[in-house]
C-alpha positions as CSV (number, residue, x, y, z in Angstrom):
1,X,0.0,-24.0,-6.1
2,X,3.5,-23.9,-4.9
3,X,4.4,-23.4,-1.1
4,X,4.9,-19.6,-1.3
5,X,1.6,-18.9,-3.1
6,X,-0.3,-21.1,-0.4
7,X,1.6,-19.1,2.4
8,X,0.9,-15.8,0.7
9,X,-2.7,-16.6,0.3
10,X,-3.1,-17.7,4.0
11,X,-1.3,-14.5,5.2
12,X,-3.5,-12.4,2.9
13,X,-6.7,-14.0,4.0
14,X,-5.7,-13.5,7.7
15,X,-4.9,-9.8,7.1
16,X,-8.3,-9.2,5.2
17,X,-10.3,-11.2,8.0
18,X,-8.6,-9.7,11.1
19,X,-7.0,-6.5,10.2
20,X,-8.4,-4.8,7.1
21,X,-8.9,-1.9,6.7
22,X,-6.1,-1.1,9.2
23,X,-2.5,-1.0,8.1
24,X,-1.3,-4.4,9.4
25,X,-2.1,-7.5,11.3
26,X,-0.8,-7.7,14.9
27,X,0.2,-11.3,14.9
28,X,0.1,-11.6,18.8
29,X,-3.3,-10.3,19.2
30,X,-4.7,-11.4,15.7
31,X,-6.2,-8.0,15.2
32,X,-5.6,-4.9,13.1
33,X,-3.0,-2.2,13.8
34,X,-2.8,1.2,12.7
35,X,-1.2,4.5,13.8
36,X,-0.9,4.9,17.6
37,X,-3.0,8.0,17.9
38,X,-2.8,7.8,21.8
39,X,1.1,8.1,21.5
40,X,2.4,10.1,18.8
41,X,6.0,9.7,19.8
42,X,5.5,5.8,19.3
43,X,7.7,6.0,16.1
44,X,8.1,2.2,16.0
45,X,4.4,2.1,15.0
46,X,3.8,5.5,13.7
47,X,6.6,5.8,11.2
48,X,5.1,3.5,8.7
49,X,1.5,3.0,9.7
50,X,-0.4,5.9,8.2
51,X,-3.9,4.6,8.3
52,X,-4.1,3.7,4.5
53,X,-4.3,-0.1,4.4
54,X,-0.7,-0.5,4.2
55,X,-0.5,-4.4,3.9
56,X,-3.1,-4.4,1.2
57,X,-1.4,-1.7,-0.9
58,X,2.1,-3.3,-0.3
59,X,0.8,-6.7,-1.5
60,X,-0.8,-5.5,-4.8
61,X,2.2,-6.3,-7.0
62,X,2.7,-9.7,-5.3
63,X,-0.9,-10.6,-6.1
64,X,-0.1,-9.8,-9.7
65,X,3.0,-11.8,-10.0
66,X,1.4,-14.8,-8.4
67,X,-1.2,-14.6,-11.0
68,X,-4.3,-14.6,-8.9
69,X,-6.1,-12.1,-11.2
70,X,-9.4,-12.3,-9.3
71,X,-7.9,-11.5,-6.0
72,X,-5.6,-8.9,-7.5
73,X,-8.6,-7.1,-9.1
74,X,-10.6,-7.3,-5.8
75,X,-7.6,-5.8,-3.9
76,X,-7.3,-3.0,-6.4
77,X,-11.0,-2.3,-5.8
78,X,-10.5,-2.2,-2.1
79,X,-7.6,0.1,-2.3
80,X,-9.6,2.4,-4.5
81,X,-12.5,2.3,-2.2
82,X,-10.7,2.7,1.2
83,X,-7.4,4.4,0.7
84,X,-7.0,8.2,0.9
85,X,-4.3,10.4,2.3
86,X,-6.4,13.1,4.0
87,X,-5.0,12.2,7.3
88,X,-3.0,14.1,9.8
89,X,-0.3,11.5,10.2
90,X,3.5,12.0,10.3
91,X,5.1,9.1,8.6
92,X,8.7,8.1,7.5
93,X,9.1,9.4,4.0
94,X,11.4,6.7,2.8
95,X,9.1,3.8,3.9
96,X,6.0,5.5,2.4
97,X,8.0,6.1,-0.8
98,X,9.0,2.5,-1.4
99,X,6.0,0.7,0.1
100,X,3.0,2.8,-0.7
101,X,4.1,5.2,-3.6
102,X,6.0,2.4,-5.4
103,X,3.2,0.0,-5.0
104,X,0.6,2.3,-6.3
105,X,2.6,3.3,-9.4
106,X,3.9,-0.3,-10.0
107,X,0.4,-1.6,-9.8
108,X,-1.0,1.1,-12.2
109,X,1.8,0.2,-14.6
110,X,1.1,-3.6,-14.4
111,X,-2.4,-2.9,-15.3
112,X,-1.8,-0.5,-18.1
113,X,1.4,-1.6,-19.9
114,X,0.7,-4.0,-22.6
115,X,4.2,-5.3,-22.6
116,X,4.1,-6.6,-19.0
117,X,4.4,-10.4,-18.7
118,X,1.7,-11.3,-16.4
119,X,-1.3,-11.4,-18.6
120,X,-4.3,-9.1,-18.6
121,X,-4.8,-7.8,-15.1
122,X,-6.8,-4.8,-15.7
123,X,-10.4,-4.8,-14.4
124,X,-12.8,-3.5,-17.1
125,X,-13.8,-0.6,-14.6
126,X,-10.2,0.7,-13.9
127,X,-9.8,4.3,-15.0
128,X,-6.4,5.3,-13.5
129,X,-7.4,5.6,-9.9
130,X,-4.2,4.2,-8.5
131,X,-2.2,6.7,-10.5
132,X,-4.3,9.5,-9.1
133,X,-3.8,8.1,-5.5
134,X,0.0,8.0,-6.3
135,X,0.0,11.7,-7.5
136,X,-1.9,12.8,-4.4
137,X,0.6,11.0,-2.2
138,X,3.7,12.2,-4.1
139,X,2.3,15.8,-3.7
140,X,2.1,15.3,-0.1
141,X,5.6,13.9,0.2
142,X,7.2,16.6,-1.9
143,X,7.8,19.1,0.8
144,X,10.1,16.7,2.5
145,X,12.3,16.9,-0.6
146,X,11.9,20.4,-1.5
147,X,12.3,21.9,1.9
148,X,15.7,20.3,2.5
149,X,18.8,22.5,2.2
150,X,21.0,19.5,1.6
151,X,18.8,17.8,-1.1
152,X,18.3,14.8,1.1
153,X,14.7,14.6,2.1
154,X,13.6,15.0,5.7
155,X,12.7,11.6,7.3
156,X,9.3,12.7,8.5
């Protein structure tokens, strides 16, 4: 295992042990961090943390590229089990687009495209759930694009 893979595995394990299912690991407190529901104006936290296992979702494609198929498939199962977007959170559209929507679509494609170069990543039980999550999220983000008079999406 190369140094980057060791580092990624260590960080991934720390997130799963100390923070999951929250969005990210708070490195100072070694605990999970999600949206700041007590202070909705705390945009430093609330802009991206939407209570949808952000770190896990964001790391799916890295797990695939590294080639850790068992951990990748386990992570996909965790996302399917724990992630939903039925939350009343205001998030930064750009960040959610690139980190969550992008990860869901990319991971689905990595599992379903026979031409991708990383081997067979698809769990036998996978039935397009990540694509359904991506569609749900995209539908929720769409008003930020459609409602803008300039064509540039609203940030939140």
